[in-house]
C-alpha positions in Angstrom: 57.0 -26.5 -74.3 57.6 -23.3 -75.7 56.0 -19.9 -74.9 56.0 -17.0 -77.2 58.1 -14.8 -75.1 60.8 -17.4 -75.1 63.1 -16.3 -77.8 65.7 -18.7 -79.4 68.6 -16.4 -78.3 67.7 -17.2 -74.7 69.2 -20.6 -75.2 71.1 -22.2 -73.7 69.6 -21.2 -70.3 69.9 -22.3 -66.8 67.7 -25.0 -65.6 66.2 -22.7 -62.8 65.4 -20.0 -65.2 63.9 -22.5 -67.7 61.5 -23.9 -65.1 60.5 -20.3 -64.0 59.8 -19.2 -67.5 57.5 -22.4 -68.1 55.8 -21.3 -64.8 56.6 -24.5 -63.0 58.1 -22.8 -60.3 60.0 -19.7 -59.2 63.9 -19.7 -59.6 64.3 -20.2 -55.9 61.7 -23.0 -55.9 63.4 -24.7 -58.9 66.9 -24.7 -57.1 65.0 -26.7 -54.3 63.5 -29.1 -56.7 66.8 -29.7 -58.3 68.6 -30.1 -54.8 65.8 -32.8 -54.1 66.7 -34.6 -57.4 63.2 -34.1 -58.8 64.2 -32.5 -61.9 65.6 -34.5 -64.9 67.2 -33.5 -68.2 67.1 -36.1 -70.9 66.5 -38.7 -68.4 69.4 -37.8 -66.1 69.2 -36.0 -62.8 69.7 -32.2 -63.2 72.2 -30.6 -61.2 72.3 -26.9 -59.9 73.7 -24.6 -62.8 72.9 -27.1 -65.7 71.8 -25.5 -68.7 69.3 -26.7 -71.3 68.5 -26.1 -75.0 65.4 -26.3 -77.0 65.9 -29.9 -78.0 66.4 -31.2 -74.3 63.6 -32.9 -72.5 63.2 -31.6 -69.1 60.9 -33.7 -66.7 59.8 -33.2 -63.3 59.1 -36.2 -61.0 57.0 -35.0 -58.2 57.5 -36.8 -54.8 54.2 -37.7 -53.2 55.3 -35.6 -50.3 56.1 -32.5 -52.4 53.7 -30.0 -53.2 54.6 -27.7 -56.2 53.8 -24.1 -55.8 51.5 -23.0 -58.6 52.4 -19.5 -60.1 49.1 -17.5 -60.3 48.4 -14.0 -61.2 45.3 -12.0 -60.5 43.8 -8.5 -61.3 42.5 -6.9 -58.1 40.5 -3.6 -57.9 42.2 -1.6 -54.9 39.5 0.6 -53.3 40.1 4.3 -52.1 40.9 4.3 -48.3 43.4 1.5 -47.9 47.1 1.4 -48.2 48.5 -1.1 -50.8 50.1 -3.4 -48.1 46.6 -3.9 -46.5 45.3 -5.6 -49.7 46.3 -9.0 -48.7 44.2 -8.7 -45.6 41.2 -8.4 -47.9 41.7 -11.4 -49.9 41.6 -15.2 -49.1 44.6 -16.4 -51.3 47.9 -16.8 -49.4 51.4 -16.2 -50.6 50.0 -13.5 -52.8 51.8 -10.0 -53.0 50.9 -6.8 -55.0 53.2 -5.6 -57.7 53.5 -1.9 -57.3 51.6 0.6 -55.4 48.6 2.9 -55.5 48.5 5.6 -52.8 45.7 5.7 -50.2 43.5 8.1 -52.0 43.9 6.5 -55.4 42.1 3.2 -56.6 42.2 0.9 -59.4 44.1 -2.0 -60.9 46.8 -3.7 -59.0 48.5 -7.0 -60.1 48.7 -9.6 -57.3 50.9 -12.7 -57.9 53.3 -15.1 -56.1 55.7 -14.8 -59.0 58.8 -13.0 -57.8 60.2 -12.7 -61.3 57.8 -9.9 -62.6 58.5 -7.6 -59.7 61.7 -6.2 -61.1 60.4 -6.4 -64.6 57.4 -4.1 -64.0 58.8 -1.8 -61.6 62.5 -1.3 -62.6 62.8 1.9 -64.5 65.0 0.5 -67.2 62.0 -1.5 -68.6 59.3 0.6 -70.2 55.9 -1.0 -69.3 52.8 1.1 -70.0 50.4 1.8 -67.0 47.2 3.7 -67.9 45.1 6.0 -65.5 41.8 7.9 -65.6 42.2 11.2 -63.6 39.8 13.9 -62.7 40.8 17.5 -61.7 39.0 19.9 -59.4 39.3 22.6 -62.0 38.9 22.9 -65.7 42.1 21.7 -67.4 44.2 24.5 -68.9 44.4 24.8 -72.7 48.1 23.9 -72.9 47.8 21.0 -70.3 48.0 18.2 -72.7 51.0 19.7 -74.5 52.9 20.2 -71.4 52.1 17.1 -69.6 53.1 15.0 -72.7 56.4 16.7 -73.1 57.5 15.9 -69.5 57.1 17.8 -66.3 59.8 19.0 -63.8 58.8 17.6 -60.4 61.1 18.8 -57.8 64.1 18.5 -59.9 63.3 15.4 -61.9 62.2 15.7 -65.4 59.6 13.0 -66.0 59.6 10.9 -69.4 57.2 12.0 -72.2 53.8 10.3 -71.9 50.4 10.1 -73.8 47.6 12.2 -72.6 43.9 11.9 -74.0 41.5 14.8 -73.0 38.0 13.2 -72.0 36.2 16.3 -71.1 37.1 19.6 -69.5 38.3 18.2 -66.3 39.0 14.6 -67.0 42.0 13.0 -68.9 43.6 9.6 -69.5 47.4 9.2 -69.2 49.7 6.4 -70.1 53.2 6.4 -68.3 56.0 4.3 -68.7 57.6 5.0 -65.2 56.3 5.1 -61.8 57.7 7.7 -59.4 55.9 8.3 -56.1 52.8 10.1 -56.3 53.9 11.0 -60.0 50.6 12.0 -61.7 49.5 14.0 -58.7 52.8 15.8 -58.6 52.9 16.4 -62.3 49.5 17.9 -62.1 50.4 20.1 -59.4 53.4 21.4 -61.2 50.9 22.5 -64.0 48.7 24.0 -61.5 45.9 21.4 -61.5 44.8 19.6 -58.5 43.7 15.9 -58.6 40.1 15.1 -57.5 40.1 11.2 -58.4 42.8 9.1 -59.8 42.1 5.4 -61.0 44.5 3.1 -62.5 42.7 1.3 -65.5 45.3 -0.7 -67.3 48.7 -2.4 -66.7 50.1 -3.6 -70.1 47.4 -5.5 -71.5 45.4 -6.3 -68.4 42.5 -3.9 -67.9 40.4 -3.2 -65.0 37.3 -3.7 -67.1 34.2 -4.3 -65.0 35.9 -5.3 -61.6 34.4 -3.7 -58.6 36.3 -2.5 -55.6 37.8 -5.4 -53.6 36.9 -7.9 -56.5 39.7 -9.9 -58.3 40.0 -12.2 -61.1 42.6 -14.6 -62.2 44.7 -13.8 -65.3 45.0 -16.9 -67.5 44.9 -18.2 -71.0 45.6 -15.9 -73.9 45.5 -12.9 -71.6 48.2 -14.2 -69.3 50.4 -15.3 -72.2 50.2 -11.7 -73.8 51.0 -10.2 -70.5 53.9 -12.3 -69.9 55.2 -11.8 -73.4 55.2 -8.0 -72.8 56.7 -8.3 -69.4 59.7 -10.3 -70.7 60.1 -8.8 -74.1 63.0 -6.5 -73.2 
């Protein structure tokens, strides 16, 4: 079992990390499985803290009374008018949580999962992961808007990182950010004397909003999931 995002230099690795990267369980869940003597390395019962290499054979013997937690990922279209924490009330899946936020007046793509590993990877500013937005402003964009936005904007004493801007029409643009300060795009626009009329997140890494409608969600799986996880854990 070897995923594209698991590089050789990661080995040897702790058994709980190995099980997490293989999407068998979260690290905490892996520790529980190991404590219950359900994990075997080369035929021997694994112990907490054991390490494995690529050559080791790792097996999971499921007790009939044990139900393994399946790690899942969904793309969800958050509509305008609800806060991010309210999302879970609108879906049937249990144990899912949103990774990141969109303010009440914004809409678009939110990643939902029960995988606690990716939260820090996607939200920690030390990792540079792209998020793309489609933004409409109330007034026409100023002629120097793209140049100033891309260079970074001072918002209340903080200089934003350089970003990529594509002008769509006289009052619409796309922007790709690699950071996520609170209300960042709205604050950047305000600092450049532009007021946001509509803000929609259309992409997180390789996951696109696509044809999803408000309140709809789709499972991320297959090659799309492999590429997503590869980008999440590339740094």
